[in-house]
N, CA, C and O of each residue as an XYZ file, in Angstrom:
776
protein
N     198.323     49.029     95.071
C     198.227     50.097     94.980
C     196.583     50.880     94.958
O     195.446     50.519     95.263
N     197.079     51.857     94.534
C     195.417     52.881     94.700
C     194.988     52.862     92.873
O     195.638     53.008     91.837
N     193.793     52.644     93.152
C     193.176     52.558     91.610
C     191.887     53.175     91.553
O     190.843     52.545     91.383
N     191.967     54.360     91.690
C     190.593     55.347     92.100
C     189.256     54.969     91.335
O     188.142     54.687     91.776
N     189.979     55.103     89.405
C     188.799     54.642     89.047
C     188.127     53.662     88.752
O     187.142     53.589     88.017
N     188.966     52.427     89.666
C     188.235     50.478     89.788
C     187.470     50.861     90.998
O     186.704     49.974     91.375
N     187.474     52.106     91.814
C     186.756     51.862     93.292
C     185.789     52.585     92.969
O     184.869     52.794     93.760
N     185.824     53.148     91.631
C     184.346     53.862     91.964
C     184.087     53.093     91.131
O     182.876     52.909     91.010
N     184.923     52.349     90.255
C     183.180     51.932     89.204
C     182.726     50.620     90.390
O     181.532     50.320     90.372
N     183.700     49.795     91.470
C     182.994     49.408     92.446
C     182.110     50.063     93.159
O     181.200     49.330     93.547
N     182.024     51.194     93.492
C     181.257     51.857     94.351
C     179.782     51.791     93.454
O     178.647     51.470     93.806
N     180.142     52.086     92.594
C     178.524     52.582     91.444
C     177.644     52.009     91.609
O     176.464     52.360     91.615
N     178.582     50.044     91.929
C     177.574     48.850     91.891
C     176.922     49.063     93.412
O     176.160     48.336     94.049
N     177.412     50.107     93.677
C     176.882     49.852     95.581
C     175.374     49.972     95.366
O     174.729     49.494     96.299
N     174.331     50.721     93.927
C     173.076     50.666     93.945
C     172.829     49.878     92.489
O     172.585     50.453     91.428
N     172.921     48.755     92.636
C     172.802     48.391     91.512
C     171.860     47.429     92.234
O     171.966     47.170     93.433
N     170.498     46.677     91.045
C     169.707     46.542     91.195
C     169.779     44.973     91.560
O     168.701     44.380     91.574
N     170.435     44.566     91.726
C     170.940     43.074     92.233
C     171.817     43.152     93.497
O     173.021     43.406     93.542
N     170.833     42.839     94.690
C     171.330     42.906     95.627
C     172.883     42.228     95.901
O     173.647     42.871     96.622
N     173.318     40.996     95.353
C     173.873     39.874     95.303
C     175.219     40.912     94.765
O     176.320     41.062     95.296
N     174.561     41.646     93.300
C     176.137     42.238     93.033
C     176.552     43.653     94.241
O     177.622     43.846     94.818
N     175.339     44.418     94.309
C     176.013     45.472     95.430
C     176.429     45.179     96.766
O     177.303     45.809     97.361
N     175.506     43.791     97.426
C     176.901     43.603     98.339
C     177.873     42.891     98.402
O     178.489     42.815     99.465
N     178.392     41.965     96.945
C     179.516     42.119     96.756
C     180.539     42.711     96.427
O     181.679     42.354     96.726
N     180.082     44.179     95.442
C     181.399     45.298     95.984
C     181.563     46.075     96.804
O     182.583     46.736     97.001
N     180.156     46.097     97.631
C     179.899     46.373     99.964
C     181.440     45.371     99.976
O     182.436     46.069     99.788
N     181.724     43.872    100.169
C     182.129     43.820    100.769
C     183.918     43.844     99.796
O     184.893     43.712    100.537
N     184.096     43.943     98.844
C     185.330     44.349     98.507
C     185.814     45.906     98.780
O     186.989     46.266     98.717
N     184.950     46.568     99.024
C     185.369     47.965     99.114
C     185.514     47.900    100.968
O     186.539     48.273    101.539
N     184.437     47.426    101.617
C     185.973     47.336    103.233
C     186.581     46.839    103.537
O     187.248     47.107    104.537
N     186.730     45.528    102.636
C     187.738     44.266    102.834
C     189.155     45.456    102.147
O     190.288     45.684    102.572
N     188.499     45.904    101.121
C     190.127     46.748    100.828
C     190.463     48.180    101.603
O     191.426     48.899    101.333
N     188.890     48.589    103.210
C     188.953     49.643    103.668
C     190.002     49.072    104.721
O     190.755     49.922    105.196
N     190.135     48.012    105.073
C     191.065     47.590    105.995
C     192.003     47.801    105.790
O     192.564     48.561    106.579
N     192.745     47.304    104.674
C     194.041     47.410    104.487
C     194.195     48.942    104.574
O     195.025     49.418    105.350
N     193.278     49.871    103.660
C     193.987     51.870    103.458
C     191.969     51.903    104.118
O     190.931     51.309    103.827
N     192.270     52.649    104.794
C     190.266     53.022    104.899
C     190.407     54.564    104.329
O     189.378     55.197    104.563
N     191.406     55.323    103.648
C     191.663     56.525    103.488
C     190.895     55.788    101.940
O     189.831     56.347    101.674
N     191.235     54.816    101.080
C     190.782     54.395     99.794
C     189.465     54.709     99.513
O     188.990     55.109     98.449
N     188.872     54.468    100.662
C     187.007     54.533    100.707
C     186.507     54.969    101.673
O     185.697     54.329    102.344
N     186.930     56.271    101.967
C     186.168     57.092    102.962
C     185.649     58.151    101.537
O     184.470     58.492    101.633
N     186.304     58.625    100.412
C     185.422     59.342     99.912
C     183.780     59.199     99.370
O     182.927     59.954     98.905
N     183.927     57.383     99.824
C     182.171     56.508     99.461
C     181.894     57.006    100.995
O     182.292     55.991    101.566
N     181.670     57.482    101.570
C     180.746     57.642    102.934
C     179.366     58.158    102.904
O     178.705     58.263    103.937
N     178.756     58.598    101.320
C     177.500     58.654    101.726
C     177.154     57.768    101.251
O     176.072     57.324    101.635
N     177.630     57.307    100.555
C     177.527     55.773     99.910
C     176.929     54.490    100.830
O     176.079     53.614    100.669
N     177.766     54.852    101.772
C     177.898     54.375    103.067
C     176.513     54.578    103.879
O     176.030     53.760    104.662
N     176.120     55.500    103.622
C     175.043     56.037    104.990
C     173.578     56.011    104.109
O     172.588     55.662    104.752
N     173.386     56.375    102.618
C     172.456     55.664    102.425
C     172.136     54.417    101.984
O     171.141     54.043    101.364
N     173.306     53.674    102.460
C     172.635     52.241    102.860
C     172.401     51.557    103.718
O     172.099     50.366    103.639
N     172.560     52.531    105.141
C     171.481     52.552    106.237
C     170.270     52.011    106.189
O     169.755     51.174    106.930
N     169.808     52.633    105.132
C     167.556     52.607    105.003
C     167.487     51.663    103.981
O     166.508     51.834    103.255
N     168.501     50.330    103.561
C     168.445     49.587    102.768
C     167.418     48.596    103.421
O     167.350     48.611    104.650
N     166.834     47.972    102.910
C     165.599     46.779    103.499
C     166.734     45.304    103.249
O     166.847     44.445    104.124
N     167.179     45.267    102.466
C     168.487     44.222    103.020
C     169.144     44.188    103.822
O     169.446     45.286    104.290
N     169.502     43.462    104.199
C     170.046     43.186    106.319
C     171.591     43.269    105.194
O     172.161     44.344    105.005
N     171.918     42.376    104.758
C     173.589     42.166    104.447
C     173.691     43.806    104.028
O     173.913     44.612    104.931
N     173.544     44.217    102.807
C     173.424     45.472    102.231
C     173.724     46.983    103.768
O     174.597     47.850    103.719
N     172.794     46.815    104.788
C     173.011     47.188    105.765
C     173.888     47.665    106.992
O     174.245     48.787    107.352
N     174.184     45.923    107.690
C     175.159     45.455    108.174
C     176.933     45.961    107.197
O     178.007     46.441    107.559
N     176.633     45.723    106.528
C     178.271     45.949    104.570
C     178.421     46.902    105.359
O     179.317     47.049    106.190
N     177.326     47.752    105.063
C     177.325     49.630    105.501
C     178.143     50.153    106.891
O     179.152     50.727    107.302
N     176.813     49.449    107.296
C     177.704     50.176    109.049
C     179.017     49.197    108.716
O     179.906     50.006    108.447
N     179.621     47.735    108.592
C     181.318     48.079    108.469
C     182.161     48.430    108.064
O     183.293     48.335    108.537
N     181.594     49.317    106.326
C     182.307     49.996    105.875
C     182.587     51.465    106.880
O     183.580     51.844    107.502
N     181.772     51.813    106.770
C     181.417     53.407    108.010
C     182.510     53.349    110.078
O     182.976     54.245    110.782
N     182.427     51.677    110.245
C     183.058     51.342    110.926
C     184.232     51.787    110.726
O     184.608     52.688    111.476
N     184.985     51.387    109.862
C     186.100     50.979    108.937
C     186.377     52.353    108.612
O     187.553     52.473    108.266
N     185.735     53.436    108.594
C     186.175     54.978    108.408
C     185.799     55.859    109.091
O     186.250     56.880    108.570
N     184.983     56.236    110.353
C     184.731     56.420    111.259
C     185.717     57.686    111.873
O     185.452     58.782    112.368
N     186.638     57.159    111.660
C     188.028     58.219    112.488
C     188.230     58.806    111.602
O     189.178     59.453    112.045
N     188.010     59.408    109.859
C     188.251     59.421    108.822
C     187.486     60.520    108.398
O     187.731     61.618    107.899
N     186.308     59.785    108.807
C     185.496     60.505    108.589
C     183.850     61.369    109.497
O     182.665     61.603    109.258
N     184.786     61.534    110.491
C     184.069     62.058    111.986
C     182.981     62.902    112.146
O     182.071     63.010    112.967
N     183.461     63.691    110.737
C     182.904     65.148    111.341
C     181.409     64.868    110.371
O     180.356     65.423    110.685
N     181.501     64.049    109.321
C     180.061     64.113    108.355
C     179.467     62.509    108.678
O     178.699     62.213    107.762
N     179.576     61.417    109.660
C     179.441     60.587    110.892
C     178.854     61.100    111.953
O     178.131     60.416    112.677
N     179.122     62.481    112.183
C     178.472     63.209    113.522
C     177.327     63.337    113.513
O     176.452     62.863    114.238
N     177.288     64.203    112.412
C     176.162     64.900    111.639
C     175.117     63.942    111.470
O     173.967     64.300    111.726
N     175.357     62.695    111.048
C     174.756     61.454    111.460
C     174.712     60.149    112.453
O     174.457     58.947    112.370
N     174.908     60.619    112.939
C     174.212     60.169    114.723
C     173.265     59.338    114.775
O     173.132     58.152    115.076
N     172.632     60.169    114.429
C     170.505     60.177    114.915
C     170.951     58.917    114.146
O     171.755     58.198    114.738
N     170.465     58.465    112.659
C     170.708     57.888    112.472
C     171.636     56.026    112.153
O     171.121     54.953    111.840
N     172.691     56.284    112.344
C     173.591     55.837    113.263
C     172.845     54.732    114.092
O     172.703     53.513    114.001
N     172.391     55.831    115.030
C     171.347     55.033    116.136
C     169.994     54.169    116.051
O     169.694     53.042    116.443
N     169.461     54.961    115.519
C     168.036     54.179    115.588
C     168.430     52.929    114.029
O     167.807     51.881    113.862
N     169.472     53.380    113.177
C     170.029     51.551    112.335
C     169.854     50.677    113.760
O     168.960     49.901    114.099
N     171.361     51.224    114.624
C     171.622     49.943    115.545
C     170.344     49.482    116.130
O     170.154     48.268    116.057
N     169.493     50.148    116.655
C     168.154     49.767    117.283
C     167.676     48.778    116.498
O     167.340     47.685    116.955
N     167.609     49.100    115.222
C     166.420     47.843    114.719
C     167.313     47.205    113.416
O     166.750     47.071    112.329
N     168.769     46.812    113.595
C     169.419     46.103    112.761
C     169.978     45.085    113.310
O     169.739     44.895    114.502
N     170.625     44.414    112.788
C     170.769     42.996    113.614
C     171.517     42.744    114.192
O     171.955     43.709    114.819
N     172.136     41.587    114.427
C     173.462     41.931    115.743
C     174.587     41.901    115.049
O     175.385     41.282    115.753
N     175.229     42.303    113.816
C     176.766     42.764    113.576
C     176.106     44.237    112.800
O     176.995     45.088    112.755
N     175.188     44.583    112.377
C     174.926     45.875    112.824
C     175.091     46.802    113.583
O     175.417     47.960    113.322
N     174.761     46.083    115.034
C     174.504     46.878    115.978
C     176.685     46.945    116.846
O     177.389     47.900    117.177
N     176.905     45.564    116.856
C     178.656     44.938    116.517
C     179.352     46.367    115.744
O     180.533     46.554    116.038
N     178.859     47.156    114.999
C     179.662     47.581    114.067
C     179.214     48.816    113.935
O     179.919     49.662    113.386
N     177.631     49.192    114.550
C     177.337     50.793    114.820
C     178.342     50.638    115.775
O     179.494     50.782    115.366
N     178.111     50.287    117.371
C     179.352     50.386    118.393
C     180.709     51.104    117.685
O     181.353     52.125    117.926
N     180.766     50.388    117.022
C     182.852     50.746    116.339
C     182.859     51.807    115.839
O     183.778     52.576    116.121
N     181.842     52.197    114.939
C     181.248     53.235    114.567
C     181.372     54.843    115.024
O     182.081     55.781    114.660
N     180.244     54.654    116.071
C     179.904     55.475    117.320
C     181.574     55.388    118.554
O     182.299     56.378    118.449
N     181.735     55.015    118.900
C     183.321     54.917    119.249
C     184.267     55.470    118.228
O     185.039     56.344    118.621
N     184.320     55.118    117.062
C     185.180     55.817    116.353
C     185.303     57.319    116.069
O     186.369     57.881    115.818
N     184.117     57.906    116.132
C     183.802     59.043    115.951
C     184.149     59.747    117.004
O     184.668     60.861    117.063
N     183.703     58.734    118.154
C     184.174     59.898    119.851
C     185.231     59.833    119.848
O     185.479     60.758    120.621
N     186.450     59.321    119.485
C     187.539     59.187    119.628
C     188.390     60.255    119.023
O     189.473     60.670    119.435
N     187.748     60.605    118.032
C     189.134     62.253    117.320
C     188.421     63.462    117.448
O     189.157     64.362    117.044
N     186.860     64.100    117.984
C     187.061     65.337    118.703
C     185.995     65.289    120.070
O     185.014     64.577    120.284
N     186.651     66.391    120.903
C     186.071     66.289    122.179
C     184.435     66.432    122.762
O     183.869     65.995    123.765
N     184.008     67.246    121.634
C     183.080     67.493    121.223
C     181.750     66.167    121.576
O     180.857     65.898    122.379
N     182.500     65.594    120.177
C     181.947     64.408    120.200
C     182.122     63.216    121.059
O     181.435     62.201    121.173
N     183.095     63.553    121.571
C     183.454     61.685    122.399
C     182.052     62.739    124.260
O     181.540     61.905    125.007
N     181.785     64.068    124.552
C     181.347     64.219    125.434
C     179.726     63.664    124.972
O     179.055     62.937    125.705
N     179.376     64.042    123.946
C     178.169     63.480    123.711
C     177.814     61.846    123.542
O     176.812     61.310    124.014
N     178.845     61.188    122.773
C     178.483     59.531    122.297
C     178.895     58.538    123.554
O     178.209     57.538    123.766
N     179.850     58.798    124.245
C     181.082     58.448    125.178
C     179.085     57.686    126.480
O     178.905     56.484    126.678
N     178.162     58.709    126.985
C     177.537     58.368    127.917
C     176.699     57.712    127.269
O     175.724     57.384    127.945
N     176.683     57.258    125.802
C     176.064     56.762    125.326
C     176.019     54.843    125.085
O     175.173     53.953    125.001
N     177.394     54.984    125.059
C     178.351     54.332    124.244
C     178.218     52.931    125.547
O     177.873     51.769    125.333
N     178.801     53.838    127.453
C     178.410     53.247    128.300
C     176.756     52.770    128.576
O     176.518     51.698    129.133
N     176.120     53.306    128.312
C     174.654     52.727    128.618
C     174.137     52.069    127.393
O     172.933     52.015    127.143
N     175.399     51.388    126.350
C     174.713     50.654    125.746
C     175.229     49.083    125.938
O     174.809     48.005    125.517
N     176.434     49.516    126.847
C     177.340     48.469    127.532
C     176.730     48.066    128.468
O     176.519     46.882    128.730
N     176.303     49.213    129.211
C     175.209     48.590    130.964
C     174.856     47.695    130.592
O     175.050     46.585    131.087
N     173.665     48.195    128.700
C     171.938     47.160    128.620
C     172.715     45.857    127.241
O     172.180     44.897    126.686
N     173.837     46.311    127.143
C     173.826     45.153    126.258
C     174.090     43.352    126.230
O     174.167     42.968    127.397
N     174.169     42.742    125.710
C     173.772     41.215    126.153
C     174.964     40.938    126.633
O     176.007     41.562    126.439
N     174.737     39.677    127.475
C     175.777     39.174    128.458
C     177.246     39.261    127.782
O     178.285     39.881    128.010
N     176.552     37.821    126.335
C     177.602     37.635    125.125
C     178.843     39.152    124.497
O     180.001     39.520    124.301
N     177.819     39.385    124.461
C     178.763     41.539    123.666
C     179.006     42.115    124.655
O     178.802     43.313    124.459
N     179.492     41.839    126.095
C     180.230     42.882    126.670
C     181.965     42.906    126.036
O     182.452     43.852    125.416
N     182.593     41.770    126.344
C     184.115     42.295    125.506
C     184.674     42.507    124.632
O     185.847     42.803    124.403
N     183.254     42.260    123.702
C     183.438     42.811    122.097
C     182.957     44.413    121.906
O     183.389     45.179    121.045
N     182.254     44.627    122.622
C     181.692     46.268    122.879
C     182.364     46.678    124.123
O     182.559     47.586    123.315
N     182.775     46.881    124.956
C     184.029     47.182    125.656
C     185.350     47.362    124.891
O     186.056     48.369    124.937
N     185.605     46.153    124.123
C     186.731     46.546    123.780
C     187.003     47.694    122.050
O     188.017     48.241    121.615
N     185.136     47.617    121.352
C     185.227     48.658    120.530
C     185.493     49.794    121.069
O     186.526     50.341    120.681
N     184.659     50.487    122.111
C     184.017     51.359    122.947
C     185.557     51.874    123.130
O     185.970     52.906    122.599
N     186.645     50.705    124.256
C     188.034     51.532    124.526
C     188.637     52.208    123.299
O     189.656     52.793    123.668
N     188.464     52.343    122.210
C     188.623     53.341    121.180
C     188.349     54.701    122.067
O     189.323     55.396    121.777
N     187.866     55.150    122.622
C     186.996     56.539    123.070
C     187.431     56.821    123.707
O     187.800     57.994    123.644
N     187.870     55.818    125.182
C     188.097     56.111    126.452
C     189.528     57.194    126.171
O     190.443     56.920    125.394
N     189.427     58.529    127.064
C     190.328     59.362    127.136
C     190.257     59.821    128.542
O     189.463     59.397    129.383
N     191.290     60.853    128.741
C     191.360     61.002    130.132
C     190.533     61.730    130.718
O     190.400     61.773    131.941
N     189.706     62.567    129.659
C     188.930     63.298    130.676
C     186.899     62.752    130.950
O     185.922     63.311    131.450
N     187.211     61.123    130.143
C     186.046     60.169    130.975
C     186.390     59.377    131.570
O     185.526     58.802    132.232
N     187.398     59.034    131.651
C     188.123     57.306    132.139
C     187.611     56.942    133.392
O     187.672     55.793    133.831
N     186.923     58.237    134.191
C     186.793     58.408    135.474
C     184.928     57.994    135.387
O     184.182     57.695    136.320
N     184.528     58.162    133.509
C     183.092     57.696    134.540
C     182.725     56.762    134.165
O     181.516     56.597    134.325
N     183.649     55.417    133.340
C     183.917     53.812    133.676
C     183.653     53.651    134.520
O     184.276     54.363    135.308
N     182.742     52.819    135.120
C     182.114     52.160    136.133
C     182.615     50.690    136.027
O     182.816     50.098    137.088
N     182.742     50.318    135.352
C     182.993     48.890    134.985
C     184.786     48.485    134.041
O     185.347     48.906    133.029
N     185.083     47.506    135.077
C     187.077     47.549    134.948
C     186.757     47.078    133.492
O     185.817     46.398    133.080
N     188.137     47.812    132.632
C     187.809     45.808    130.998
C     188.130     44.949    131.454
O     187.470     43.914    131.365
N     189.606     45.037    132.329
C     189.977     43.661    132.554
C     188.668     42.454    133.208
O     188.710     41.349    132.667
N     187.939     42.586    133.938
C     186.916     42.316    134.214
C     186.495     42.087    133.060
O     186.917     41.091    132.473
N     185.731     42.788    132.556
C     184.699     42.742    130.719
C     185.894     41.700    129.842
O     185.604     40.752    129.112
N     186.792     42.029    130.056
C     187.060     41.693    128.151
C     187.062     40.612    128.898
O     185.957     40.074    128.955
N     188.689     39.616    130.046
C     188.899     38.831    130.036
C     188.481     37.460    130.829
O     188.293     36.297    130.472
N     188.421     38.223    132.192
C     187.252     37.261    133.281
C     186.114     37.016    132.821
O     185.925     35.898    132.341
N     185.114     37.922    132.835
C     183.683     37.590    132.193
C     183.868     37.009    131.298
O     183.915     35.866    131.752
N     184.072     36.915    129.933
C     184.481     35.802    128.956
C     184.823     34.254    129.101
O     184.432     33.189    128.624
N     185.679     34.665    129.932
C     186.321     33.339    130.305
C     185.133     32.380    131.366
O     185.046     31.153    131.404
N     184.517     33.136    131.960
C     183.335     32.480    133.225
C     182.460     32.374    132.165
O     182.515     31.155    131.999
N     181.968     32.633    131.630
C     180.760     32.616    130.782
C     181.120     31.332    129.401
O     180.178     30.946    128.708
N     182.281     30.894    129.204
C     182.936     29.572    128.240
C     183.428     28.919    129.507
O     182.666     28.035    129.899
N     184.022     29.028    129.922
C     184.614     28.211    131.226
C     184.271     27.786    132.804
O     184.596     26.764    133.408
N     183.500     28.935    133.254
C     183.033     28.656    134.651
C     181.642     27.450    134.748
O     180.911     27.026    133.853
N     181.666     27.249    135.755
C     180.830     26.249    136.326
C     179.320     27.205    136.410
O     179.135     28.412    136.255
N     178.644     26.399    136.635
C     176.842     27.915    136.700
C     176.626     28.168    137.968
O     175.989     29.081    138.494
N     177.221     27.264    138.431
C     176.925     28.141    140.228
C     178.043     29.472    139.692
O     177.464     30.528    139.439
N     179.717     29.463    139.499
C     180.529     30.567    139.742
C     179.466     31.283    138.190
O     179.708     32.490    138.152
N     179.223     31.189    137.909
C     178.388     32.028    136.745
C     177.035     32.793    137.178
O     176.538     33.806    136.684
N     176.652     32.103    138.109
C     175.791     32.946    139.192
C     176.038     34.313    140.330
O     175.646     35.420    140.699
N     177.235     32.965    140.554
C     177.999     33.821    141.795
C     178.862     35.365    141.454
O     179.000     36.135    142.405
N     179.366     35.725    140.220
C     180.313     36.296    140.039
C     179.540     37.124    138.750
O     179.491     38.352    138.817
N     179.049     36.544    137.791
C     178.573     37.801    135.854
C     177.330     38.151    136.633
O     176.438     38.315    135.800
N     176.901     38.326    137.752
C     175.556     39.606    137.461
C     176.240     40.934    138.513
O     175.765     42.069    138.532
N     177.728     40.375    139.546
C     178.305     41.435    139.857
C     179.073     42.269    138.852
O     179.081     43.500    138.855
N     179.823     41.375    137.856
C     180.712     41.800    136.441
C     179.525     42.759    136.063
O     179.965     43.895    136.241
N     178.674     42.807    135.777
C     177.750     43.698    134.971
C     177.266     44.702    135.201
O     176.798     45.472    134.363
N     177.313     44.907    136.757
C     177.013     45.986    137.799
C     177.798     46.908    138.429
O     177.728     47.992    139.009
N     178.725     45.898    138.027
C     180.108     46.905    138.503
C     180.452     46.787    140.014
O     180.688     47.673    140.836
N     180.426     45.885    140.099
C     180.129     45.966    142.172
C     181.178     44.675    142.325
O     181.367     44.466    143.523
N     181.934     43.724    141.456
C     182.876     42.783    141.216
C     184.197     43.826    140.430
O     184.172     44.542    139.429
N     184.780     43.649    140.964
C     186.493     43.786    139.851
C     187.619     42.923    140.683
O     187.909     42.760    141.868
N     188.314     42.246    138.814
C     189.277     41.253    138.783
C     190.705     42.481    138.823
O     190.773     43.658    138.470
N     191.420     41.806    139.252
C     192.332     41.853    138.787
C     193.342     41.042    138.488
O     193.472     40.221    139.396
N     194.444     40.829    137.275
C     195.183     39.739    137.226
C     196.794     40.177    136.678
O     197.437     40.814    135.843
N     196.871     39.129    138.074
C     198.874     39.945    138.128
C     199.527     38.493    137.218
O     199.177     37.317    137.315
N     200.505     39.072    136.407
C     201.543     38.631    136.636
C     203.396     37.586    136.434
O     203.185     36.860    135.463
N     203.589     37.550    136.499
C     204.728     37.698    137.293
C     206.232     36.949    135.963
O     207.410     36.917    136.318
């Protein structure tokens, strides 16, 4: 059920001097947002303010919350895209993972936003760590549309399925042979089902 007064009280504690209280309240909000993003979308300014905190848990928690509401708050978040990108550049792995989700969510809503953010997302995919490619490609796929589909030099099946499988189960010889080509876009795989 929707309890706006209760959510407002929880959101007010995002500014609690005790970082543990603030972090717990942030987690409650983004967990609620997983179920109903519209319930936490009004707190976009609170989440953006947390991106400048010194406490890493608050920063990545805020990025998770922003990722949940990005499609609903795309206009507001597009204005803050540079702050989001800078936070990612200085943030933890969790911050980066969810920052990609935020930017893809923004890019998925308005074509103008997509034209600006999609090249950044693709460049990130080209330069991120190998073990992050599958997860980030999946998050970026939200922003893929007919207008930019041709810009994707790397096939998603290869990135999301074959590459991660090789990383976990491949021999060292297979990894050396195939992974660099997958990352450069020179090797493409297809999977056939019958």
